[in-house]
C-alpha positions as CSV (number, residue, x, y, z in Angstrom):
1,M,-3.2,0.7,-1.3
2,S,-2.6,-2.9,-0.4
3,D,-5.3,-5.7,-0.5
4,T,-3.4,-7.7,2.1
5,V,-4.5,-8.3,5.7
6,D,-2.2,-9.1,8.6
7,W,-2.8,-10.1,12.2
8,T,-0.2,-7.5,13.3
9,E,-2.8,-4.9,12.2
10,A,-5.7,-6.7,13.9
11,A,-6.9,-8.4,10.8
12,P,-7.1,-12.2,10.3
13,G,-4.3,-13.0,7.9
14,V,-0.6,-13.4,7.4
15,V,1.5,-11.2,5.1
16,Y,5.0,-12.2,3.9
17,Q,7.5,-10.7,1.5
18,R,9.3,-12.1,-1.6
19,C,12.4,-10.7,-3.3
20,T,12.0,-10.0,-7.0
21,A,15.7,-10.4,-7.5
22,C,16.6,-13.7,-5.8
23,D,13.1,-15.1,-4.9
24,S,13.9,-15.3,-1.2
25,R,10.8,-15.3,1.1
26,W,10.5,-14.1,4.7
27,Y,8.0,-13.2,7.3
28,F,9.1,-10.0,9.2
29,R,8.5,-7.0,6.9
30,R,11.5,-5.0,6.0
31,S,12.5,-2.6,3.2
32,F,15.2,-4.9,1.7
33,C,15.9,-8.5,1.0
34,P,17.8,-10.1,3.9
35,R,19.5,-12.5,1.4
36,C,20.7,-10.3,-1.4
37,G,20.0,-6.7,-0.2
38,D,17.6,-5.8,-3.1
39,S,15.4,-2.9,-2.1
40,A,12.2,-3.9,-3.9
41,P,10.5,-6.7,-2.1
42,V,6.8,-7.4,-2.8
43,V,4.2,-7.9,-0.1
44,L,2.0,-11.0,-0.5
45,Q,-0.9,-12.7,1.3
46,A,-0.2,-16.2,2.7
47,E,-2.9,-18.9,2.3
48,G,-2.5,-20.0,5.9
49,L,-1.4,-23.6,5.2
50,G,1.9,-25.4,6.2
51,H,3.6,-28.0,8.3
52,V,4.7,-28.0,11.9
53,H,8.5,-27.6,12.1
54,A,8.8,-27.4,16.0
55,L,6.6,-27.4,19.0
56,S,6.9,-26.2,22.6
57,V,4.6,-25.6,25.6
58,V,4.6,-22.3,27.5
59,A,4.2,-23.1,31.2
60,R,5.2,-19.7,32.6
61,A,3.3,-16.7,31.2
62,P,5.5,-13.9,29.8
63,C,3.0,-11.3,31.2
64,A,0.2,-11.1,33.7
65,A,-2.5,-11.0,31.0
66,L,-1.5,-14.5,29.7
67,R,-1.3,-16.2,33.2
68,P,-4.9,-17.6,32.9
69,E,-4.0,-19.3,29.6
70,V,-0.9,-21.3,30.6
71,P,-0.1,-23.9,29.7
72,Y,-0.5,-23.3,26.0
73,G,1.3,-24.7,22.9
74,I,3.4,-22.7,20.4
75,A,4.6,-24.0,17.1
76,L,7.0,-22.9,14.3
77,V,5.2,-23.5,11.1
78,D,6.8,-23.8,7.7
79,A,4.3,-22.0,5.4
80,D,3.6,-23.4,2.0
81,E,4.9,-20.1,0.5
82,G,8.4,-20.8,1.9
83,F,8.7,-18.8,5.1
84,R,8.5,-19.8,8.8
85,L,6.4,-18.2,11.5
86,M,5.5,-18.8,15.2
87,T,1.9,-19.4,16.1
88,R,-0.1,-20.6,19.1
89,A,-0.8,-24.3,18.7
90,A,-3.7,-26.6,19.1
91,P,-3.2,-29.5,21.7
92,G,-2.1,-32.8,20.2
93,L,-0.1,-31.4,17.3
94,R,3.0,-33.4,16.2
95,L,6.1,-32.5,14.2
96,G,5.3,-32.6,10.5
97,D,1.5,-32.3,10.9
98,R,-0.2,-30.5,8.1
99,V,-1.8,-27.4,9.6
100,R,-4.1,-24.5,8.8
101,L,-4.0,-21.1,10.5
102,R,-6.9,-19.4,12.1
103,F,-6.9,-16.5,14.5
104,I,-7.8,-16.3,18.1
105,L,-8.2,-13.5,20.7
106,S,-5.7,-13.8,23.5
107,A,-5.2,-11.2,26.2
108,G,-7.0,-8.7,23.9
109,A,-4.9,-9.3,20.8
110,L,-5.5,-11.3,17.7
111,L,-3.0,-14.1,17.3
112,P,-2.3,-16.8,14.7
113,Y,-3.3,-20.3,15.9
114,C,-2.6,-23.5,14.0
115,E,-4.5,-26.8,14.1
116,T,-4.4,-29.9,11.9
117,T,-6.2,-29.7,8.7
118,D,-8.3,-32.6,10.0
119,H,-10.1,-30.1,12.3
120,V,-11.2,-27.7,9.7
């Protein structure tokens, strides 16, 4: 039984994997390392800290449930643990900002949301 929590399972956290053979780290869970093919990755809990790698604004909702929320920001965050993930983004973020993840309810789903560490 794992002690990790992940937003994809409606729990406020982010899980990533690390290869025990080559030390590669990645976000989307799989049964093998995408770098070397080793079949024994470990699952780890992320701390939720990182830096903004890229930013964008969603002006056209991808579904009807999100229409009331547009426009909203999204960010690619380089996590301190060495993987990258996409999150919703607080207004006013800039490239390179130090951020912390928290989790918000959006259209009935729990989603990662980043904001500068100054706001927490």
